[in-house]
C-alpha positions in Angstrom: -0.2 -0.1 0.0 2.9 2.0 0.8 4.6 1.8 -2.5 0.9 2.4 -4.5 0.8 5.6 -2.7 4.3 6.7 -3.6 3.9 6.2 -6.9 0.6 8.5 -7.3 2.7 11.1 -5.6 5.5 10.6 -7.6 3.5 10.5 -11.2 1.2 13.6 -10.0 3.9 15.1 -8.2 6.7 15.5 -10.9 5.1 17.5 -13.6 3.6 19.9 -11.1 7.4 20.3 -9.9 8.9 20.4 -13.4 6.2 23.4 -14.4 7.3 25.3 -10.9 11.1 25.0 -11.6 10.5 26.2 -14.9 8.5 29.3 -14.2 11.0 30.4 -11.4 14.2 30.0 -12.8 15.4 32.6 -15.0 16.2 31.9 -18.7 19.5 33.4 -20.4 18.7 35.8 -23.2 20.6 35.9 -26.2 22.8 38.9 -26.7 23.3 41.0 -30.1 27.4 40.0 -29.7 26.8 35.8 -30.2 24.9 37.1 -33.5 27.4 39.1 -34.5 30.2 36.8 -33.9 28.3 34.3 -36.1 27.8 36.3 -39.0 31.6 37.0 -38.9 33.6 35.7 -42.0 35.2 32.5 -40.8 39.1 32.1 -41.2 40.2 30.1 -44.4 41.1 26.5 -43.4 44.4 25.3 -43.8 45.0 22.4 -45.7 45.6 19.1 -44.8 48.8 17.6 -46.5 47.5 13.9 -47.8 48.9 10.8 -45.9 51.2 8.2 -47.3 49.6 5.4 -48.9 49.1 2.7 -46.6 50.7 -1.2 -47.9 49.3 -4.0 -46.5 51.2 -6.8 -45.3 51.2 -9.8 -47.9 50.1 -13.2 -46.4 52.9 -15.7 -47.0 52.4 -18.5 -49.8 50.8 -21.6 -48.7 53.0 -24.6 -49.3 50.3 -27.3 -50.0 46.9 -26.7 -50.2 44.7 -29.7 -48.4 42.1 -31.9 -50.4 38.9 -30.4 -49.4 36.0 -32.5 -50.1 38.2 -35.8 -49.5 36.9 -38.2 -46.6 39.3 -37.6 -43.4 41.3 -40.7 -42.6 39.6 -43.4 -40.4 36.0 -42.4 -41.6 33.1 -45.0 -41.4 35.3 -46.6 -38.4 33.6 -46.5 -34.8 35.0 -44.3 -32.4 34.9 -46.2 -29.6 35.5 -50.1 -30.1 34.1 -52.7 -27.6 37.0 -54.8 -25.5 37.0 -57.3 -23.1 37.5 -54.5 -20.6 34.1 -53.1 -20.9 31.3 -54.4 -19.0 28.3 -56.2 -20.3 24.8 -54.8 -20.5 22.6 -55.8 -17.8 20.1 -58.4 -18.9 17.2 -57.8 -16.7 15.7 -55.3 -14.1 17.9 -53.8 -11.4 14.7 -54.5 -8.9 12.2 -57.1 -8.7 8.7 -56.0 -7.7 9.6 -57.7 -4.6 12.6 -56.1 -3.5 12.7 -52.5 -5.1 13.0 -49.5 -2.2 10.1 -47.9 -1.5 8.6 -44.9 -3.6 10.5 -46.0 -6.5 8.5 -46.6 -10.0 9.1 -50.7 -9.2 7.8 -50.7 -5.9 4.1 -52.1 -5.1 
């Protein structure tokens, strides 16, 4: 409720505060001197000498271009080859209906 009251007071009070400040604070008046200075002839610009041309470094030549589009060596072979050190996959469920812990999907 306090936040709501503060928000309403801010929305209503901020424009009033801005209008009061604009009415009280004096505005500077433009003087004739600034217009005279603006109409005076500007000084001639001095030309800038041209800069030397930029020399771009050249890339070193490539010794041998790779054969793009050719298959990589060993493509088509499996990444992991099964070996004797790997465990075998379980053949049945981990828990039976009678030995499943309470709360598990296999518990009855």
